[in-house]
C-alpha positions as CSV (number, residue, x, y, z in Angstrom):
1,X,14.1,-103.6,-40.1
2,X,15.1,-101.5,-37.0
3,X,12.3,-99.0,-37.7
4,X,9.8,-101.8,-37.9
5,X,11.0,-103.2,-34.5
6,X,10.7,-99.7,-32.9
7,X,7.2,-99.4,-34.3
8,X,6.1,-102.7,-32.9
9,X,7.8,-101.9,-29.6
10,X,5.9,-98.6,-29.4
11,X,2.6,-100.5,-30.1
12,X,3.5,-102.9,-27.3
13,X,4.2,-100.1,-24.8
14,X,0.9,-98.4,-25.7
15,X,-1.0,-101.7,-25.3
16,X,0.5,-102.3,-21.9
17,X,-0.3,-98.8,-20.8
18,X,-3.8,-99.2,-22.0
19,X,-4.4,-102.5,-20.2
20,X,-3.0,-101.0,-17.0
21,X,-5.1,-97.9,-17.1
22,X,-8.3,-99.2,-18.7
23,X,-10.1,-99.7,-15.3
24,X,-9.3,-96.1,-14.5
25,X,-10.8,-94.9,-17.7
26,X,-14.0,-96.7,-17.0
27,X,-14.7,-94.6,-13.9
28,X,-12.8,-91.4,-14.8
29,X,-14.2,-88.3,-16.3
30,X,-12.2,-86.1,-18.7
31,X,-9.6,-84.5,-16.4
32,X,-7.1,-83.4,-19.2
33,X,-7.6,-79.7,-18.4
34,X,-6.8,-80.4,-14.7
35,X,-3.5,-82.3,-15.5
36,X,-1.4,-79.2,-16.0
37,X,-0.1,-79.5,-12.5
38,X,1.9,-82.6,-13.5
39,X,3.7,-81.1,-16.6
40,X,7.4,-80.4,-15.9
41,X,10.4,-82.0,-14.3
42,X,10.2,-84.0,-11.0
43,X,13.2,-84.9,-8.9
44,X,13.6,-87.9,-6.6
45,X,13.6,-86.1,-3.3
46,X,13.5,-89.0,-0.8
47,X,14.4,-92.6,-1.2
48,X,14.8,-94.8,1.9
49,X,16.9,-97.3,-0.2
50,X,19.5,-94.7,-1.0
51,X,19.1,-94.6,-4.8
52,X,20.9,-91.9,-6.6
53,X,18.9,-88.9,-7.7
54,X,16.9,-89.2,-10.8
55,X,14.4,-87.1,-12.6
56,X,11.1,-87.7,-14.5
57,X,9.8,-85.2,-16.9
58,X,6.1,-85.3,-17.8
59,X,5.3,-83.6,-21.1
60,X,1.9,-82.2,-22.2
61,X,1.6,-84.6,-25.1
62,X,1.7,-87.7,-22.8
63,X,5.4,-88.5,-23.2
64,X,7.7,-88.9,-20.3
65,X,11.4,-89.0,-19.9
66,X,13.2,-90.7,-17.0
67,X,16.9,-89.6,-16.5
68,X,19.5,-90.6,-14.0
69,X,22.7,-92.5,-13.4
70,X,21.6,-95.3,-15.9
71,X,20.8,-92.8,-18.8
72,X,17.7,-91.4,-20.3
73,X,14.6,-93.5,-21.1
74,X,11.5,-92.5,-23.0
75,X,8.0,-93.5,-22.0
76,X,4.4,-92.7,-21.8
77,X,2.1,-91.7,-19.0
78,X,-1.6,-91.2,-18.2
79,X,-3.3,-89.5,-15.3
80,X,-6.2,-91.2,-13.5
81,X,-8.2,-89.7,-10.6
82,X,-5.8,-91.0,-7.9
83,X,-2.5,-91.8,-9.7
84,X,-0.1,-91.3,-12.6
85,X,0.8,-94.4,-14.5
86,X,3.9,-94.4,-16.6
87,X,5.6,-97.1,-18.8
88,X,9.3,-96.8,-19.5
89,X,11.4,-99.2,-21.6
90,X,14.9,-100.2,-20.3
91,X,17.0,-102.9,-22.1
92,X,13.9,-104.0,-24.1
93,X,11.8,-104.5,-21.0
94,X,8.8,-102.4,-20.0
95,X,8.6,-101.0,-16.5
96,X,5.2,-99.8,-15.3
97,X,5.3,-97.3,-12.5
98,X,2.4,-96.0,-10.5
99,X,2.8,-92.7,-8.7
100,X,0.2,-91.5,-6.2
101,X,-0.2,-87.8,-5.6
102,X,-1.3,-85.9,-2.5
103,X,-4.2,-83.4,-2.4
104,X,-1.8,-80.5,-2.9
105,X,-0.4,-82.3,-6.0
106,X,3.2,-81.3,-5.1
107,X,4.5,-84.8,-4.4
108,X,4.5,-88.0,-6.3
109,X,4.9,-91.1,-4.2
110,X,5.9,-94.6,-5.5
111,X,6.3,-97.8,-3.6
112,X,9.1,-100.0,-5.0
113,X,8.1,-103.6,-5.7
114,X,11.4,-105.1,-4.5
115,X,11.5,-103.4,-1.0
116,X,8.0,-102.2,-0.4
117,X,9.4,-98.8,0.7
118,X,8.0,-95.4,-0.5
119,X,10.0,-92.9,-2.4
120,X,9.0,-89.3,-3.0
121,X,9.4,-87.1,-6.1
122,X,8.9,-83.3,-6.0
123,X,8.6,-80.9,-8.9
124,X,11.7,-78.8,-9.8
125,X,10.5,-77.0,-12.9
126,X,7.6,-76.5,-15.4
């Protein structure tokens, strides 16, 4: 029964990710070969709200892992022409995160919904 719940949970996460990114797919060309810059571990470098340091690891297969003071959470991500969208599950709730990258692709910026302030992640390893 637990395996079935996990299976349906994964389908739900994938459906949410698809709905969030579908508009990007409509206008995006195949950039998969150009997404190598994202693969690796990224560290929270600046947070105006003072959150503890956390990490996000983007894997080549589309999986992502968020780790920090609250533990480690698995998710999925997809790259669009102007952003990276990730979905993580925490306490049976899905959290959709949109990171915007600069032209150099060495920073990921995210605006938190509860404060409207921008945090910055920087790559720490491949």
